[in-house]
N, C-alpha and C positions, 0 to 999 in steps of 0.2 A: 159236459164241457168243453163248448164253445162257446159257451157262454159269459167266459172269463177273460178271453180272449183281448177283449177292445180296452179293459183295465190292465192288464196286464201289458202291452202295447204302449198304455198314458204312460206306467211307470217307468217303462224302459224310455223312450220318448223322451222324460222328462228329465231322467236321468242321463242321457246324452246331452241335451241341450246344457245340463247343468255343467255337466263334463267339459263341455265347448267353452264355456263361458268363466267358467273359474279355474278351472287347469289349464288348458289351454290360451286363457284368454285373447279368446276370437277376437271381441270388441277393443284390443288396442293395436296402437300402432307397430307394425312390424318392419324395419328399414337395413336393408344394408349401404354403408356409407365409404366412399371413397374419394381424399381429395390428394390432385396433384398439381404439381405447377411446373409449366416449361420457361426457362428463360431465354430470352431471346435480344441479336443482339444491341451493343448499348444505342441509344438515339443522341441526335445532335446534342442535347444536352450533357453528354455525357453519363445517363442512369441507365440501367435494364430495365428493358420491360419482363413484366414477368404475368403470365399467362395464368390462373387457379382453376382448372378444375375440380368441381363437386360433383362427385354423381352417387345420387341417391336411388335405390330401388326398392320400391314398395314390396316385400316379401309378406305381406300381410294380408289380409280379407276384408281393411276396410278401408278406406278413402283418407290419405294423410292428410291436414290441413295445417296450413302454419304460417304464422304473420310476421318471423324471425328467425331468418339463417342468417347465423353471423361469421364472419371469416372475419381473422384476424391474423394479421404477417410479423412477425415479430424475428429481428435479427441478431448478429454476433459482426461487428466490424472487423477488418481486416484485422487492426491492430490491440484487440483487445484480447487479451488471456483467456482462455477455456477457464468457466468456475462452476463447480457444483455444489447446487443450491442442497437447501436443509430434509427436513422429511415431508415438509409440506407439499413440496414438490418430488417427494421419493427420491431424494439423493440426484437427480435430473441436471443436465447441462443449463444454468441458465441464459437466459435469450433474453434479455434485458430491455433491448430500444426495440421500442412501439412501431414500426412505420407505418401501418395499417390497421384499423380497424372500422367494419361496415356491416350494416342490415342487407342480404342481399334479396331480400324482398322489397321492392318499391314504396313509398311511401304513399302514392295514389292508392295502390292494392290494398284490397280489404284482406286480403291471405291471397299464398300460392298451396295448390294441392296436386297430387300424384294417386290416377287411383291404385290398385290394386294389380299389380303385373308391370306395372310401367315403371321403366328407368329414367330416370330425367337426371340430364345436365345443366348445372350453370357455372357459367364462364363469367372472370372478371379478370380485365385484363388494369394492373398498377405500373407506376413507375417506381422501380427500386434504385437510392443511390447506390451510386456503381462502388463505395467503400466499405460494403457487406461481403462477408463469407460465406456465412449459414445463415437460411432463413426459416425459420420455424413457423409451419403455415398450419391453422386450426382452424375448425368450423365447426358451430354449434346448432344442431336444429332442435328450436322449442316446440312441444306439441301442443303447451300450458305453461302457465305462469313458472311452473315449478319441475317439468318433467323435460328432459332432452338429452340427447346423443349427441357426444362429441367424435371428433376423427381428425388425425393432424398426417403431419408428413417432412420432415426436414430435408431440404435442397442445399445443395454446394454448390456458390456460384463458381463456376474457374474462370480464373486470373485471365485469359483470353475467349473472347467470345469469338 
């Protein structure tokens, strides 16, 4: 009766490994992302100061490595009428004017990483021209050349800061 126990436990262990690998995708990155932005007083050149904060929480079981975390800021000018886009952007409002786009991982770094269970904040401070009313902040983190995760946020700039 006990002679077959090692075979039984080997089969159960193999099923458990396959379940975790293929169905739970324990090898794949799993993250939560949150993108926010704060607008501060206008500087002496009459521009707004935007502090964009990207928070990434690694909720998976593997270290997350990335050499490309893209931040883009697009805006709608105060004089521009709001326009709805086509089906390509799912009939959302068009933020036509590109203000900023950059990789948050410096070129000198091979990559940035976040270990499992860790939450990492990336902040970036930029100047926004004073004549914008709405901003669309978008961030994409690339896990390899084709897999990425996206988050976005819209900010309304108050007339008087």
